[in-house]
MMTF fields as JSON, N, C-alpha, C and O atoms, coordinates in Angstrom:
{
  "mmtfVersion": "1.0.0",
  "mmtfProducer": "UNKNOWN",
  "numBonds": 463,
  "numAtoms": 464,
  "numGroups": 116,
  "numChains": 1,
  "numModels": 1,
  "chainsPerModel": [1],
  "groupsPerChain": [116],
  "chainIdList": ["A"],
  "bondAtomList": [4, 2, 8, 6, 12, 10, 16, 14, 20, 18, 24, 22, 28, 26, 32, 30, 36, 34, 40, 38, 44, 42, 48, 46, 52, 50, 56, 54, 60, 58, 64, 62, 68, 66, 72, 70, 76, 74, 80, 78, 84, 82, 88, 86, 92, 90, 96, 94, 100, 98, 104, 102, 108, 106, 112, 110, 116, 114, 120, 118, 124, 122, 128, 126, 132, 130, 136, 134, 140, 138, 144, 142, 148, 146, 152, 150, 156, 154, 160, 158, 164, 162, 168, 166, 172, 170, 176, 174, 180, 178, 184, 182, 188, 186, 192, 190, 196, 194, 200, 198, 204, 202, 208, 206, 212, 210, 216, 214, 220, 218, 224, 222, 228, 226, 232, 230, 236, 234, 240, 238, 244, 242, 248, 246, 252, 250, 256, 254, 260, 258, 264, 262, 268, 266, 272, 270, 276, 274, 280, 278, 284, 282, 288, 286, 292, 290, 296, 294, 300, 298, 304, 302, 308, 306, 312, 310, 316, 314, 320, 318, 324, 322, 328, 326, 332, 330, 336, 334, 340, 338, 344, 342, 348, 346, 352, 350, 356, 354, 360, 358, 364, 362, 368, 366, 372, 370, 376, 374, 380, 378, 384, 382, 388, 386, 392, 390, 396, 394, 400, 398, 404, 402, 408, 406, 412, 410, 416, 414, 420, 418, 424, 422, 428, 426, 432, 430, 436, 434, 440, 438, 444, 442, 448, 446, 452, 450, 456, 454, 460, 458],
  "bondOrderList": [1, 1, 1, 1, 1, 1, 1, 1, 1, 1, 1, 1, 1, 1, 1, 1, 1, 1, 1, 1, 1, 1, 1, 1, 1, 1, 1, 1, 1, 1, 1, 1, 1, 1, 1, 1, 1, 1, 1, 1, 1, 1, 1, 1, 1, 1, 1, 1, 1, 1, 1, 1, 1, 1, 1, 1, 1, 1, 1, 1, 1, 1, 1, 1, 1, 1, 1, 1, 1, 1, 1, 1, 1, 1, 1, 1, 1, 1, 1, 1, 1, 1, 1, 1, 1, 1, 1, 1, 1, 1, 1, 1, 1, 1, 1, 1, 1, 1, 1, 1, 1, 1, 1, 1, 1, 1, 1, 1, 1, 1, 1, 1, 1, 1, 1],
  "groupList": [{"groupName": "MET", "atomNameList": ["N", "CA", "C", "O"], "elementList": ["N", "C", "C", "O"], "formalChargeList": [0, 0, 0, 0], "bondAtomList": [1, 0, 2, 1, 3, 2], "bondOrderList": [1, 1, 2], "singleLetterCode": "M", "chemCompType": "L-PEPTIDE LINKING"}, {"groupName": "PHE", "atomNameList": ["N", "CA", "C", "O"], "elementList": ["N", "C", "C", "O"], "formalChargeList": [0, 0, 0, 0], "bondAtomList": [1, 0, 2, 1, 3, 2], "bondOrderList": [1, 1, 2], "singleLetterCode": "F", "chemCompType": "L-PEPTIDE LINKING"}, {"groupName": "LEU", "atomNameList": ["N", "CA", "C", "O"], "elementList": ["N", "C", "C", "O"], "formalChargeList": [0, 0, 0, 0], "bondAtomList": [1, 0, 2, 1, 3, 2], "bondOrderList": [1, 1, 2], "singleLetterCode": "L", "chemCompType": "L-PEPTIDE LINKING"}, {"groupName": "VAL", "atomNameList": ["N", "CA", "C", "O"], "elementList": ["N", "C", "C", "O"], "formalChargeList": [0, 0, 0, 0], "bondAtomList": [1, 0, 2, 1, 3, 2], "bondOrderList": [1, 1, 2], "singleLetterCode": "V", "chemCompType": "L-PEPTIDE LINKING"}, {"groupName": "ARG", "atomNameList": ["N", "CA", "C", "O"], "elementList": ["N", "C", "C", "O"], "formalChargeList": [0, 0, 0, 0], "bondAtomList": [1, 0, 2, 1, 3, 2], "bondOrderList": [1, 1, 2], "singleLetterCode": "R", "chemCompType": "L-PEPTIDE LINKING"}, {"groupName": "GLY", "atomNameList": ["N", "CA", "C", "O"], "elementList": ["N", "C", "C", "O"], "formalChargeList": [0, 0, 0, 0], "bondAtomList": [1, 0, 2, 1, 3, 2], "bondOrderList": [1, 1, 2], "singleLetterCode": "G", "chemCompType": "PEPTIDE LINKING"}, {"groupName": "GLU", "atomNameList": ["N", "CA", "C", "O"], "elementList": ["N", "C", "C", "O"], "formalChargeList": [0, 0, 0, 0], "bondAtomList": [1, 0, 2, 1, 3, 2], "bondOrderList": [1, 1, 2], "singleLetterCode": "E", "chemCompType": "L-PEPTIDE LINKING"}, {"groupName": "ASN", "atomNameList": ["N", "CA", "C", "O"], "elementList": ["N", "C", "C", "O"], "formalChargeList": [0, 0, 0, 0], "bondAtomList": [1, 0, 2, 1, 3, 2], "bondOrderList": [1, 1, 2], "singleLetterCode": "N", "chemCompType": "L-PEPTIDE LINKING"}, {"groupName": "ILE", "atomNameList": ["N", "CA", "C", "O"], "elementList": ["N", "C", "C", "O"], "formalChargeList": [0, 0, 0, 0], "bondAtomList": [1, 0, 2, 1, 3, 2], "bondOrderList": [1, 1, 2], "singleLetterCode": "I", "chemCompType": "L-PEPTIDE LINKING"}, {"groupName": "ASP", "atomNameList": ["N", "CA", "C", "O"], "elementList": ["N", "C", "C", "O"], "formalChargeList": [0, 0, 0, 0], "bondAtomList": [1, 0, 2, 1, 3, 2], "bondOrderList": [1, 1, 2], "singleLetterCode": "D", "chemCompType": "L-PEPTIDE LINKING"}, {"groupName": "SER", "atomNameList": ["N", "CA", "C", "O"], "elementList": ["N", "C", "C", "O"], "formalChargeList": [0, 0, 0, 0], "bondAtomList": [1, 0, 2, 1, 3, 2], "bondOrderList": [1, 1, 2], "singleLetterCode": "S", "chemCompType": "L-PEPTIDE LINKING"}, {"groupName": "TYR", "atomNameList": ["N", "CA", "C", "O"], "elementList": ["N", "C", "C", "O"], "formalChargeList": [0, 0, 0, 0], "bondAtomList": [1, 0, 2, 1, 3, 2], "bondOrderList": [1, 1, 2], "singleLetterCode": "Y", "chemCompType": "L-PEPTIDE LINKING"}, {"groupName": "PRO", "atomNameList": ["N", "CA", "C", "O"], "elementList": ["N", "C", "C", "O"], "formalChargeList": [0, 0, 0, 0], "bondAtomList": [1, 0, 2, 1, 3, 2], "bondOrderList": [1, 1, 2], "singleLetterCode": "P", "chemCompType": "L-PEPTIDE LINKING"}, {"groupName": "GLN", "atomNameList": ["N", "CA", "C", "O"], "elementList": ["N", "C", "C", "O"], "formalChargeList": [0, 0, 0, 0], "bondAtomList": [1, 0, 2, 1, 3, 2], "bondOrderList": [1, 1, 2], "singleLetterCode": "Q", "chemCompType": "L-PEPTIDE LINKING"}, {"groupName": "ALA", "atomNameList": ["N", "CA", "C", "O"], "elementList": ["N", "C", "C", "O"], "formalChargeList": [0, 0, 0, 0], "bondAtomList": [1, 0, 2, 1, 3, 2], "bondOrderList": [1, 1, 2], "singleLetterCode": "A", "chemCompType": "L-PEPTIDE LINKING"}, {"groupName": "LYS", "atomNameList": ["N", "CA", "C", "O"], "elementList": ["N", "C", "C", "O"], "formalChargeList": [0, 0, 0, 0], "bondAtomList": [1, 0, 2, 1, 3, 2], "bondOrderList": [1, 1, 2], "singleLetterCode": "K", "chemCompType": "L-PEPTIDE LINKING"}, {"groupName": "TRP", "atomNameList": ["N", "CA", "C", "O"], "elementList": ["N", "C", "C", "O"], "formalChargeList": [0, 0, 0, 0], "bondAtomList": [1, 0, 2, 1, 3, 2], "bondOrderList": [1, 1, 2], "singleLetterCode": "W", "chemCompType": "L-PEPTIDE LINKING"}, {"groupName": "THR", "atomNameList": ["N", "CA", "C", "O"], "elementList": ["N", "C", "C", "O"], "formalChargeList": [0, 0, 0, 0], "bondAtomList": [1, 0, 2, 1, 3, 2], "bondOrderList": [1, 1, 2], "singleLetterCode": "T", "chemCompType": "L-PEPTIDE LINKING"}, {"groupName": "HIS", "atomNameList": ["N", "CA", "C", "O"], "elementList": ["N", "C", "C", "O"], "formalChargeList": [0, 0, 0, 0], "bondAtomList": [1, 0, 2, 1, 3, 2], "bondOrderList": [1, 1, 2], "singleLetterCode": "H", "chemCompType": "L-PEPTIDE LINKING"}],
  "groupTypeList": [0, 0, 1, 2, 3, 4, 5, 6, 7, 8, 9, 10, 5, 11, 2, 8, 12, 12, 9, 13, 2, 1, 12, 3, 2, 6, 13, 4, 3, 3, 14, 5, 1, 13, 0, 2, 14, 14, 4, 3, 14, 13, 5, 15, 14, 0, 5, 5, 3, 1, 12, 5, 6, 4, 5, 5, 14, 2, 3, 2, 6, 14, 9, 10, 2, 6, 6, 2, 9, 14, 1, 0, 7, 10, 2, 12, 1, 1, 5, 2, 8, 15, 16, 9, 8, 15, 12, 2, 0, 12, 1, 10, 17, 8, 14, 6, 15, 8, 12, 13, 11, 2, 10, 18, 14, 4, 6, 0, 0, 14, 5, 5, 5, 5, 10, 7],
  "groupIdList": [1, 2, 3, 4, 5, 6, 7, 8, 9, 10, 11, 12, 13, 14, 15, 16, 17, 18, 19, 20, 21, 22, 23, 24, 25, 26, 27, 28, 29, 30, 31, 32, 33, 34, 35, 36, 37, 38, 39, 40, 41, 42, 43, 44, 45, 46, 47, 48, 49, 50, 51, 52, 53, 54, 55, 56, 57, 58, 59, 60, 61, 62, 63, 64, 65, 66, 67, 68, 69, 70, 71, 72, 73, 74, 75, 76, 77, 78, 79, 80, 81, 82, 83, 84, 85, 86, 87, 88, 89, 90, 91, 92, 93, 94, 95, 96, 97, 98, 99, 100, 101, 102, 103, 104, 105, 106, 107, 108, 109, 110, 111, 112, 113, 114, 115, 116],
  "secStructList": [7, 3, 3, 3, 3, 3, 3, 3, 3, 7, 7, 7, 1, 6, 6, 1, 7, 4, 4, 4, 2, 2, 2, 2, 2, 2, 2, 6, 2, 2, 2, 2, 2, 2, 2, 2, 2, 6, 2, 2, 2, 2, 1, 1, 3, 3, 3, 3, 3, 7, 6, 6, 1, 1, 3, 3, 3, 3, 3, 3, 3, 7, 1, 1, 2, 2, 2, 2, 2, 2, 2, 2, 2, 2, 7, 4, 4, 4, 1, 1, 3, 3, 3, 3, 3, 3, 3, 3, 7, 7, 2, 2, 2, 2, 2, 2, 2, 2, 2, 2, 2, 2, 2, 2, 2, 2, 2, 2, 6, 6, 6, 6, 1, 1, 7, 7],
  "xCoordList": [59.586, 59.013, 58.455, 57.972, 58.293, 57.595, 56.306, 56.082, 55.669, 54.108, 53.89, 54.351, 53.102, 52.637, 50.963, 50.381, 50.572, 49.439, 48.506, 48.681, 47.404, 46.113, 45.269, 44.945, 44.914, 43.387, 42.392, 42.862, 41.139, 40.14, 39.006, 38.296, 38.493, 37.046, 35.71, 35.251, 35.193, 33.895, 32.794, 32.502, 31.988, 31.156, 30.39, 29.882, 30.324, 29.314, 28.287, 27.912, 27.821, 27.255, 25.826, 25.265, 25.266, 23.686, 23.823, 22.736, 24.615, 24.697, 24.927, 24.827, 25.255, 25.445, 24.286, 24.043, 23.55, 22.447, 23.427, 24.621, 22.626, 23.593, 23.689, 24.788, 22.77, 23.613, 24.321, 24.254, 25.086, 25.713, 26.959, 27.941, 26.824, 28.294, 29.249, 30.227, 29.05, 30.305, 30.846, 31.958, 29.907, 30.922, 31.378, 32.529, 31.329, 32.188, 33.387, 34.492, 32.984, 34.671, 35.149, 36.211, 34.811, 36.038, 36.539, 37.472, 35.607, 36.01, 37.017, 38.028, 36.623, 37.183, 37.934, 39.137, 37.752, 38.417, 39.859, 40.751, 39.81, 41.155, 41.967, 43.138, 41.054, 42.002, 42.555, 43.784, 41.991, 42.574, 43.642, 44.573, 43.827, 44.455, 46.137, 47.332, 45.311, 46.509, 47.266, 48.477, 46.704, 47.368, 48.576, 49.571, 48.383, 48.865, 50.299, 51.418, 49.651, 50.673, 51.912, 53.017, 51.124, 52.517, 53.349, 54.257, 52.806, 53.678, 54.685, 55.766, 54.405, 55.288, 56.449, 57.471, 55.772, 56.851, 57.871, 58.945, 57.283, 58.198, 58.994, 59.691, 58.928, 59.914, 58.955, 58.785, 58.311, 57.491, 57.044, 56.769, 56.756, 55.965, 56.009, 56.476, 55.369, 56.083, 54.523, 53.711, 54.012, 53.123, 52.114, 52.612, 50.885, 49.631, 48.26, 47.906, 47.704, 46.723, 46.632, 47.668, 45.668, 45.968, 44.975, 43.878, 45.746, 45.053, 43.988, 44.166, 42.726, 41.372, 40.796, 39.66, 41.303, 40.539, 40.235, 40.658, 39.706, 39.459, 40.064, 39.344, 41.423, 42.254, 43.77, 44.096, 44.41, 45.847, 46.546, 46.098, 48.146, 48.964, 49.795, 49.6, 50.952, 51.447, 52.368, 51.831, 53.896, 54.938, 54.555, 54.447, 54.388, 54.292, 55.45, 55.796, 56.081, 57.024, 56.139, 55.376, 56.281, 56.118, 56.948, 57.413, 57.116, 57.867, 57.287, 57.88, 55.976, 55.17, 53.952, 53.355, 53.262, 51.817, 51.285, 50.438, 51.327, 50.416, 49.883, 48.732, 51.65, 52.051, 50.652, 49.712, 51.158, 50.479, 49.166, 48.345, 48.926, 47.224, 46.688, 45.667, 47.314, 46.569, 46.867, 45.835, 47.508, 47.88, 46.447, 45.737, 46.669, 45.429, 44.301, 43.662, 43.576, 42.513, 42.799, 41.967, 43.339, 43.331, 42.784, 41.688, 43.23, 42.39, 41.022, 40.126, 40.891, 39.42, 38.379, 37.275, 39.113, 38.353, 38.785, 38.95, 38.869, 39.469, 38.318, 38.661, 36.756, 35.989, 35.573, 35.053, 35.804, 35.034, 35.92, 35.612, 36.925, 38.147, 38.334, 38.355, 38.486, 38.495, 40.199, 40.829, 41.11, 41.991, 42.773, 42.022, 43.514, 44.672, 46.292, 46.981, 46.71, 47.652, 48.861, 48.536, 50.305, 50.688, 52.528, 52.878, 53.343, 54.756, 55.115, 54.501, 56.448, 57.583, 58.675, 59.177, 59.277, 60.506, 61.679, 61.406, 62.579, 63.761, 64.937, 65.774, 64.776, 65.721, 67.094, 67.609, 67.493, 68.683, 68.728, 69.446, 67.573, 67.352, 67.258, 67.828, 66.388, 66.11, 67.515, 67.797, 68.427, 69.988, 70.668, 71.382, 70.691, 71.606, 70.992, 71.727, 69.65, 68.987, 69.109, 69.206, 69.093, 69.169, 70.621, 70.796, 71.207, 72.583, 72.244, 72.284, 71.821, 71.641, 70.525, 70.423, 69.743, 68.623, 69.019, 68.394, 70.031, 70.51, 71.882, 72.0, 72.646, 73.448, 72.449, 72.568, 71.417, 70.466, 70.293, 70.854, 69.317, 69.004, 70.162, 70.242, 71.142, 72.208, 72.715, 73.302, 72.467, 73.017, 71.759, 71.887, 70.629, 69.906, 69.75, 69.357, 70.025, 70.024, 71.589, 71.811, 72.054, 73.27, 73.141, 73.336, 72.678, 71.958, 70.973, 70.848, 70.17, 69.239, 67.908, 66.99, 67.806, 66.909, 66.149, 65.691, 66.142, 65.282, 64.718, 65.083, 63.756, 62.996, 61.435, 60.612, 61.724, 60.532, 58.996, 58.188],
  "yCoordList": [-41.555, -40.491, -39.737, -40.255, -38.407, -37.396, -37.037, -37.291, -36.314, -36.006, -34.454, -34.077, -33.776, -32.113, -33.001, -33.634, -32.819, -33.117, -32.025, -31.692, -31.535, -30.587, -31.382, -32.097, -30.678, -31.166, -29.708, -28.58, -29.938, -28.977, -29.416, -30.079, -29.138, -29.88, -29.67, -28.536, -30.599, -30.584, -30.384, -31.004, -29.444, -28.973, -30.092, -30.237, -31.206, -31.945, -31.674, -32.664, -30.558, -30.144, -30.696, -31.47, -30.319, -30.821, -32.281, -32.74, -33.254, -34.587, -35.451, -36.658, -34.398, -35.138, -34.683, -33.481, -35.345, -35.071, -34.398, -34.695, -32.936, -32.229, -33.152, -33.171, -33.821, -35.134, -35.824, -36.509, -36.201, -36.771, -36.313, -37.008, -34.702, -34.048, -34.384, -34.775, -34.235, -33.778, -35.363, -35.451, -36.701, -37.97, -37.855, -38.231, -37.564, -37.64, -36.988, -37.455, -35.484, -34.907, -35.636, -36.107, -36.059, -36.859, -38.527, -39.082, -38.982, -39.912, -39.98, -40.672, -38.949, -39.091, -37.708, -37.97, -36.475, -35.447, -36.004, -36.79, -35.58, -35.987, -37.199, -37.161, -38.266, -39.813, -39.284, -39.273, -38.714, -38.59, -37.8, -38.146, -36.325, -35.62, -36.656, -36.869, -36.905, -38.019, -38.864, -39.058, -39.247, -40.106, -39.32, -39.959, -37.944, -37.137, -36.674, -36.523, -36.471, -36.031, -37.024, -36.825, -38.156, -39.337, -39.884, -40.715, -39.197, -39.459, -38.58, -39.013, -37.404, -36.393, -36.305, -35.635, -37.29, -37.715, -38.894, -39.101, -39.671, -40.661, -39.814, -40.439, -38.975, -38.187, -38.261, -37.09, -38.996, -39.446, -38.266, -38.498, -36.892, -36.185, -35.171, -35.398, -33.614, -32.77, -31.631, -32.41, -30.832, -29.965, -29.333, -29.534, -28.654, -28.738, -27.687, -27.615, -27.125, -26.725, -25.015, -24.367, -24.462, -22.95, -22.6, -23.084, -21.613, -20.896, -20.348, -19.867, -20.396, -19.957, -20.817, -20.472, -21.848, -21.975, -23.832, -24.299, -24.532, -25.953, -26.587, -27.282, -26.617, -27.208, -27.264, -26.496, -27.808, -28.193, -28.401, -28.583, -28.257, -29.197, -30.026, -30.058, -30.966, -31.758, -32.308, -32.3, -32.856, -33.213, -34.262, -34.113, -35.27, -36.887, -37.694, -37.415, -38.653, -39.415, -40.99, -41.239, -41.751, -43.12, -43.625, -42.989, -44.866, -45.785, -45.92, -46.156, -45.678, -46.065, -45.53, -45.123, -45.346, -45.141, -45.809, -45.129, -47.083, -48.166, -47.536, -47.141, -47.382, -46.807, -45.661, -45.602, -44.803, -43.344, -43.532, -42.991, -44.378, -44.546, -45.313, -44.877, -46.413, -46.982, -45.754, -45.632, -45.027, -44.236, -43.167, -42.907, -42.766, -41.918, -41.973, -40.947, -43.602, -44.234, -44.529, -43.798, -45.042, -45.216, -44.215, -44.467, -42.533, -41.747, -41.648, -41.496, -41.744, -41.293, -40.399, -40.503, -39.702, -38.421, -37.902, -36.791, -39.458, -39.396, -39.247, -38.892, -39.369, -38.917, -37.793, -37.215, -37.184, -35.792, -34.821, -33.63, -35.165, -33.846, -34.085, -35.216, -32.683, -32.341, -32.616, -31.64, -33.801, -34.006, -33.06, -32.678, -32.859, -32.649, -33.147, -32.573, -33.804, -34.824, -34.749, -35.026, -34.28, -33.944, -34.97, -34.807, -35.67, -36.017, -35.212, -34.373, -34.825, -34.072, -34.46, -35.216, -33.88, -34.488, -33.623, -32.514, -34.248, -33.776, -32.813, -33.25, -31.481, -30.285, -30.849, -30.601, -31.486, -32.646, -32.918, -32.481, -33.894, -34.346, -33.574, -33.808, -32.05, -31.742, -30.743, -30.205, -30.506, -29.78, -30.53, -30.075, -31.803, -32.765, -32.975, -33.034, -33.05, -32.819, -31.5, -31.593, -30.176, -29.163, -28.721, -27.858, -29.33, -29.578, -29.756, -28.965, -31.197, -31.956, -31.47, -31.839, -30.704, -30.575, -29.263, -28.903, -28.606, -26.934, -27.856, -27.276, -29.016, -29.574, -29.716, -29.132, -30.727, -31.171, -30.088, -29.755, -28.947, -27.763, -27.471, -27.804, -26.805, -26.751, -27.155, -26.502, -28.58, -29.262, -29.245, -28.914, -29.585, -28.946, -28.08, -28.323, -26.583, -25.108, -25.239, -24.526, -25.728, -26.343, -26.688, -26.023, -28.148, -28.771, -27.764, -27.971, -26.629, -26.328, -26.33, -26.322, -26.347, -25.973, -27.668, -28.084, -28.376, -29.376, -30.101, -30.072, -30.767, -31.653, -30.665, -30.029, -31.096, -30.607, -31.158, -30.452],
  "zCoordList": [-139.377, -140.152, -139.433, -138.426, -139.587, -138.73, -139.927, -141.111, -138.828, -139.176, -138.428, -137.351, -139.309, -138.914, -138.7, -139.581, -137.501, -137.201, -136.342, -135.17, -137.313, -136.641, -137.179, -138.126, -135.53, -134.809, -135.03, -134.877, -135.365, -135.163, -134.662, -135.418, -133.12, -132.897, -133.698, -133.832, -134.143, -134.332, -133.725, -132.703, -134.298, -132.915, -133.343, -134.456, -131.963, -131.933, -130.808, -130.18, -130.494, -129.325, -129.689, -128.913, -130.808, -131.289, -131.439, -131.085, -131.788, -131.761, -130.338, -130.116, -129.528, -127.87, -127.182, -127.296, -126.525, -125.215, -124.693, -124.718, -123.928, -122.996, -121.663, -121.107, -121.174, -120.274, -120.393, -119.372, -121.015, -121.951, -122.382, -122.644, -122.457, -122.141, -121.751, -122.388, -120.122, -119.162, -119.678, -120.198, -119.48, -119.688, -120.681, -120.457, -121.821, -123.151, -123.179, -123.456, -122.763, -122.337, -121.498, -121.906, -120.233, -119.618, -119.617, -119.036, -120.429, -121.217, -122.042, -121.919, -123.252, -124.524, -124.444, -124.403, -124.41, -124.747, -123.226, -123.547, -122.12, -120.757, -121.51, -121.887, -121.626, -122.133, -123.138, -123.064, -124.308, -125.5, -125.48, -126.207, -124.513, -124.37, -123.16, -123.365, -122.209, -121.643, -122.77, -122.664, -123.597, -124.394, -125.413, -125.755, -125.83, -126.323, -125.63, -126.119, -123.917, -123.412, -122.807, -122.304, -123.133, -122.54, -123.855, -123.823, -125.053, -126.518, -126.04, -125.638, -126.057, -125.954, -124.602, -124.455, -123.747, -122.319, -122.682, -122.118, -123.806, -124.42, -125.581, -126.38, -125.632, -126.878, -128.087, -128.425, -128.827, -129.819, -130.282, -131.459, -130.005, -130.352, -129.362, -128.246, -129.83, -129.792, -129.689, -130.189, -129.483, -130.048, -128.851, -127.743, -128.793, -128.16, -128.383, -129.56, -127.71, -128.402, -128.809, -128.657, -129.209, -129.749, -128.408, -128.128, -127.714, -126.25, -126.986, -128.105, -126.348, -126.502, -127.627, -127.952, -128.297, -129.62, -129.367, -128.31, -130.095, -129.845, -130.697, -131.414, -130.949, -131.752, -131.323, -130.418, -131.685, -131.371, -132.865, -133.997, -132.168, -133.39, -132.817, -131.601, -133.301, -132.697, -133.912, -135.019, -133.809, -135.014, -133.975, -132.758, -134.657, -134.62, -135.206, -136.354, -134.551, -134.994, -135.018, -134.085, -135.885, -136.029, -137.031, -137.977, -136.754, -137.796, -139.434, -140.487, -139.141, -140.302, -140.668, -139.671, -141.833, -142.15, -141.357, -140.776, -140.899, -139.753, -138.968, -138.782, -138.064, -136.671, -136.433, -135.64, -137.652, -137.329, -137.373, -136.633, -138.327, -138.416, -137.122, -136.59, -136.6, -135.318, -134.426, -133.766, -134.147, -133.126, -132.644, -131.672, -134.259, -134.067, -134.348, -134.58, -134.421, -134.27, -133.047, -132.509, -132.18, -130.751, -130.346, -129.845, -130.332, -129.741, -129.441, -130.27, -128.169, -128.056, -128.847, -129.382, -128.674, -129.299, -131.005, -131.508, -131.605, -133.021, -133.753, -134.881, -133.657, -134.416, -134.378, -135.333, -132.907, -132.838, -133.505, -133.444, -134.101, -134.251, -135.885, -136.373, -136.782, -138.026, -138.16, -137.751, -138.674, -138.948, -140.186, -141.084, -140.236, -141.061, -141.008, -140.166, -141.546, -141.196, -142.722, -143.877, -142.236, -143.414, -143.129, -141.96, -143.769, -143.75, -143.807, -144.466, -143.13, -143.42, -143.409, -142.577, -144.538, -144.789, -143.296, -142.838, -142.943, -142.294, -143.104, -143.894, -142.714, -142.849, -143.345, -144.435, -142.561, -142.956, -144.548, -145.448, -144.502, -146.342, -147.092, -148.158, -146.934, -148.307, -148.348, -149.419, -147.08, -147.41, -147.989, -148.883, -147.72, -148.823, -150.574, -151.56, -150.58, -151.748, -152.68, -153.903, -151.941, -152.96, -153.814, -154.675, -153.423, -154.011, -155.333, -156.276, -155.251, -156.268, -157.128, -158.298, -156.604, -157.626, -158.4, -159.398, -157.917, -158.457, -159.805, -160.884, -159.612, -160.23, -161.635, -162.712, -161.191, -162.879, -163.235, -164.278, -162.406, -163.363, -164.151, -165.333, -163.479, -164.444, -165.442, -166.305, -165.378, -166.724, -167.684, -168.863, -167.182, -167.918, -168.617, -169.758, -168.159, -168.74, -169.664, -170.643, -169.417, -170.465, -171.59, -172.607, -171.447, -172.909, -173.562, -174.769, -173.037, -173.915, -173.631, -174.45, -172.014, -171.051, -170.929, -169.865, -172.059, -171.275, -172.403, -173.578, -171.857, -173.097, -173.462, -172.804, -175.246, -175.884, -176.166, -176.77]
}
């Protein structure tokens, strides 16, 4: 299964005391990006950050919703990011389905337009 994952930084600056900001960045943010880079290197993701912004996107492959959930929750910066996740249907699947949808629509139109 493929998922479009978009993340946007939650401005937590006022929640983290200034003396703890750099350790959080070093321990959570750097480690999180290292995990994402490893996933890309494994061929299970592709993506990156938006230049000049504090957000990014990736297409992530997971065998199940549970695997996706476990991976996302394992990211050290999971709670610092607002996530938007959408499942993706492969182009090949929809290319196979469209002719079936069209055939069904034609049958409905030939039969008087469907149900009342």
